[in-house]
Wavefront OBJ file of the C-alpha trace (Angstrom):
o trace
v 33.293 153.438 -77.791
v 30.954 152.797 -80.661
v 27.268 152.025 -80.497
v 25.018 150.169 -82.876
v 21.351 151.106 -83.133
v 18.814 148.396 -83.952
v 15.125 148.702 -84.676
v 13.272 146.506 -82.242
v 14.521 144.632 -79.224
v 16.203 141.252 -79.352
v 14.213 138.713 -77.281
v 17.391 137.964 -75.332
v 17.483 141.572 -74.140
v 13.970 141.697 -72.632
v 15.098 141.247 -69.023
v 17.897 143.800 -69.388
v 15.529 146.272 -71.073
v 13.130 145.827 -68.147
v 15.993 146.521 -65.706
v 17.048 149.652 -67.595
v 13.446 150.868 -67.728
v 13.049 150.261 -63.988
v 16.322 152.084 -63.242
v 15.016 155.069 -65.187
v 11.426 155.107 -63.914
v 11.280 152.944 -60.788
v 11.552 155.885 -58.409
v 8.275 157.231 -59.822
v 6.511 153.939 -60.554
v 7.670 152.058 -57.454
v 4.612 152.678 -55.295
v 2.354 151.258 -57.993
v 4.479 148.692 -59.810
v 6.596 147.439 -56.907
v 7.968 145.472 -55.322
v 10.890 145.533 -57.750
v 10.999 141.790 -58.598
v 7.323 141.865 -59.603
v 7.760 145.119 -61.496
v 10.646 143.626 -63.474
v 8.579 140.526 -64.296
v 5.646 142.671 -65.391
v 7.737 145.000 -67.558
v 9.633 142.116 -69.191
v 6.316 140.375 -69.860
v 4.597 143.354 -71.527
v 7.445 144.879 -73.531
v 6.412 145.183 -77.163
v 9.691 144.521 -78.964
v 8.539 146.150 -82.209
v 7.975 149.464 -80.407
v 11.616 150.033 -79.484
v 15.015 150.995 -80.777
v 17.977 149.394 -79.008
v 21.508 150.671 -78.506
v 24.205 147.999 -78.305
v 27.883 148.247 -77.464
v 30.727 146.599 -79.390
v 30.086 143.244 -77.708
v 26.338 143.281 -78.410
v 25.322 144.203 -74.839
v 22.227 146.369 -74.441
v 23.281 149.819 -73.243
v 20.111 151.749 -73.958
v 16.597 151.527 -75.285
v 13.959 153.988 -76.393
v 10.366 152.892 -76.556
v 7.574 154.527 -78.463
v 3.820 154.661 -78.502
v 1.566 154.926 -81.535
v -2.163 154.401 -82.014
v -1.206 150.739 -82.643
v 0.477 150.089 -79.312
v 3.235 151.012 -76.904
v 6.605 149.784 -75.689
v 5.443 149.139 -72.117
v 1.700 148.671 -71.984
v 0.121 145.431 -70.998
v -3.401 144.286 -70.412
v -5.654 143.488 -67.491
v -4.599 139.858 -67.881
v -0.929 140.815 -67.587
v -1.590 142.753 -64.384
v -3.567 139.840 -62.911
v -0.851 137.340 -63.878
v 1.813 139.270 -61.951
v -0.087 141.001 -59.139
v -3.235 138.914 -58.638
v -6.773 140.188 -59.114
v -6.857 142.551 -56.107
v -3.386 143.934 -56.837
v -4.260 144.383 -60.493
v -7.438 146.309 -59.674
v -5.859 149.159 -57.751
v -2.765 149.227 -59.973
v -4.909 149.560 -63.105
v -6.737 152.500 -61.519
v -3.446 154.197 -60.633
v -1.848 153.585 -64.037
v -4.933 155.047 -65.693
v -3.887 158.394 -64.181
v -0.931 158.421 -66.597
v -2.966 157.596 -69.703
v -3.998 160.150 -72.292
v -5.117 160.135 -75.891
v -2.605 160.300 -78.689
v -3.348 162.306 -81.839
v -3.323 160.230 -85.056
v -0.158 161.728 -86.620
v 1.832 161.888 -83.375
v 4.327 159.312 -82.135
v 5.161 159.473 -78.439
v 8.348 158.512 -76.648
v 7.301 155.763 -74.233
v 10.429 155.827 -72.131
v 14.131 156.153 -72.768
v 16.657 154.382 -70.571
v 20.435 154.279 -70.792
v 22.739 152.104 -68.713
v 24.165 154.276 -65.892
v 27.790 153.871 -66.991
v 26.889 155.077 -70.512
v 24.868 158.160 -69.559
v 26.310 161.399 -70.869
v 28.124 159.649 -73.731
v 25.632 160.391 -76.527
v 23.625 157.160 -76.325
v 20.389 158.934 -75.392
v 20.815 161.522 -78.124
v 21.518 158.804 -80.711
v 18.400 156.891 -79.633
v 16.225 160.008 -79.876
v 17.552 160.959 -83.315
v 17.022 157.391 -84.514
v 13.422 157.537 -83.304
v 12.936 160.899 -85.031
v 14.000 159.245 -88.309
v 11.717 156.264 -87.615
v 8.748 158.555 -86.936
v 9.384 160.471 -90.174
v 9.691 157.230 -92.156
v 6.328 156.096 -90.766
v 4.628 159.343 -91.785
v 4.201 160.979 -88.377
v 4.372 164.760 -88.289
v 5.618 165.099 -84.734
v 7.249 163.262 -81.871
v 6.128 164.090 -78.344
v 7.068 163.134 -74.799
v 6.212 163.864 -71.200
v 8.972 164.893 -68.805
v 8.465 165.548 -65.106
v 9.181 169.111 -64.024
v 11.979 168.044 -61.692
v 13.980 166.306 -64.451
v 15.898 169.366 -65.610
v 18.727 167.386 -67.208
v 16.370 165.437 -69.467
v 14.381 168.543 -70.345
v 17.591 170.360 -71.335
v 18.562 167.454 -73.608
v 15.139 167.426 -75.260
v 15.227 171.189 -75.826
v 18.716 170.942 -77.321
v 17.353 168.301 -79.715
v 14.537 170.554 -80.937
v 11.661 169.690 -78.598
v 9.498 172.557 -77.368
v 7.222 172.692 -74.349
v 3.636 172.702 -75.616
v 1.718 172.133 -72.414
v 1.638 170.899 -68.885
v -0.379 168.268 -67.041
v -0.777 168.107 -63.305
v -3.004 166.307 -60.868
v -3.182 166.036 -57.113
v -3.699 162.285 -57.450
v -0.649 161.922 -59.675
v 1.393 163.825 -57.113
v 0.225 161.538 -54.318
v 0.538 158.253 -56.212
v 3.634 158.860 -58.346
v 5.391 161.574 -56.313
v 5.716 164.218 -59.024
v 3.823 167.470 -59.295
v 3.414 167.797 -63.018
v 4.765 166.860 -66.413
v 5.697 169.109 -69.251
v 4.456 167.992 -72.634
v 7.164 168.475 -75.243
v 6.920 168.123 -79.004
v 9.311 168.109 -81.927
v 7.828 168.765 -85.332
v 9.215 166.466 -88.019
l 1 2 3 4 5 6 7 8 9 10 11 12 13 14 15 16 17 18 19 20 21 22 23 24 25 26 27 28 29 30 31 32 33 34 35 36 37 38 39 40 41 42 43 44 45 46 47 48 49 50 51 52 53 54 55 56 57 58 59 60 61 62 63 64 65 66 67 68 69 70 71 72 73 74 75 76 77 78 79 80 81 82 83 84 85 86 87 88 89 90 91 92 93 94 95 96 97 98 99 100 101 102 103 104 105 106 107 108 109 110 111 112 113 114 115 116 117 118 119 120 121 122 123 124 125 126 127 128 129 130 131 132 133 134 135 136 137 138 139 140 141 142 143 144 145 146 147 148 149 150 151 152 153 154 155 156 157 158 159 160 161 162 163 164 165 166 167 168 169 170 171 172 173 174 175 176 177 178 179 180 181 182 183 184 185 186 187 188 189 190 191 192 193 194
């Protein structure tokens, strides 16, 4: 089984990328971004194709995607207008407040992983590692001096992968509100120097 890595995301893969992202993060984002059909529409709408690296199988099917955030934008962001278009004004208001709990400033020379998602049948086959290493190369090429990510404390498998790939825990963020809204206690901030 070979994989091809592509910078960016083909427009024809937007819906599948949204599904993969939701499979990876829906259990945490569901209370805020749900119901699922609306969440998928929102994610597909706001995906910034230039802030991604795609993994494709031999037939050109999307099997994984890694998004990134820079001071110029993020893979899954969106605006107030995007929230209103999908959830209505009232729904957008409380969702924006909740999503703000996840926001934090990004240092100028730091690129951040803005989600990595691999198709369930391809997990554990090296797709995630290949996507991360490709993003490391992309970050270096763009002049960033480190790549960072947030991983929830409970996600031991992901944290082990990141540590194996040279990421170190540099901090921790926790909030009672985040625990209530998103159902996780805290995130570990991890960084890999480039």
